[in-house]
N, C-alpha and C positions, 0 to 999 in steps of 0.2 A: 313559580317559574322554574322549570327544569333546565339545568345547565349540564351539558356533557363536556367533560374534559378529556382530551386525547393527547398523549405525549407527542411532542414535535421533535424531530431529529433523533428518534429512538434508534438504538442499535439492535433492538430485539428482532428476532427472525432472520438474522443474517447467518451465512454459512462461513464458519471460521476454519474449515478444513483446508489444508494446502493441497494443491494438485501434485501429482507425482511427475517428476521430470524424467522423460524417457531417455534422452541422450545426455546424461549428466556429464560424461567425460568430455564431450565437445563443447560444453557450456563455458563461455568466457565471461566470468562475472565482471571483470574490470571493463571490458568493452560494452557489456550490456548496461552497466551503471552509467558509463559515459554517454551511451546512446539515449538513455532516459533523461539525463541531465540536458543534453543538447536539444532534445524535443521540447522540454519545458522552457528552456531559454528562447526557443524559436516561437513560443506561444502555442505549442501543440500539446494537448493533454493525452498522455499515454493511457491506454486502457488499464482498468483496475486488474483485469485478468493477467495482463503482462507483468504488472508489478507483483501480483501474487505468485506467478511462476518464478520470478526473480527471487522472491523471498524463499520459496520452496527449494530452489536450487541451492541457494546459499545455506539454508538450514540443513539440507541433505549432505552438503559438503563440509558442514560444521564451520562455515565462514560468516555466519550471520552476525555474530558478535562484533566483528571488526567493521561491518558495513551498516549496522543499524542506524547510527547517527547520520551518515550521509544520506541514507534512504529516507529517514524522517525529514531531513531538510528538503529533499526532493518532493516529498509528499506535501509539505507546507506550501511549496511553490505551486504545486498542482491545485491545491485547494484555493490559493489566491487567484489562480487563473480561472477556476470555476466561478469564483465569486465575481470577478471582473466581467465574465461572460454571462452572468446571471443564470448559470445552469447549476442544478443541484448536484451534489456529490452522488456518484453511483454507489450501489450496494457493494460492489467489488472494491471501490476506493475506501469505503468505510471499513470493510473487512480487513484490508491491508493495513490500514492505520491501527486498528485494534490489535491485530496480530503483532505488529511491531512494538506497540506500546506495552502489551503484556509480556512479550519476550524481553524487552528492555528492563521492565520492572522485575521480572522473575530472575534475570541474570544479576541484578543488583543485590538480591537477597541470598 
């Protein structure tokens, strides 16, 4: 009997590049983070692309280190919402989580 094993929940094949934020000077990181948190508290799942843009803007402004923990907590809440709604995590959400985790790990060393 032949059995085929396939990885489930694999992060292979995802795009880990961050988008370039065009209007970086006008970007208000505090307001954007509060907006993301309000969405999650209201039961709305923000798009993974929006989160990746937030990460990119903070990274380009060299502010990601001070925001990574808050954003990871927000991501945890997003994944809980997705679980409650029985919808799988999007590729962009997985990419954002991996980017944050790698950044957090790299900044510790």
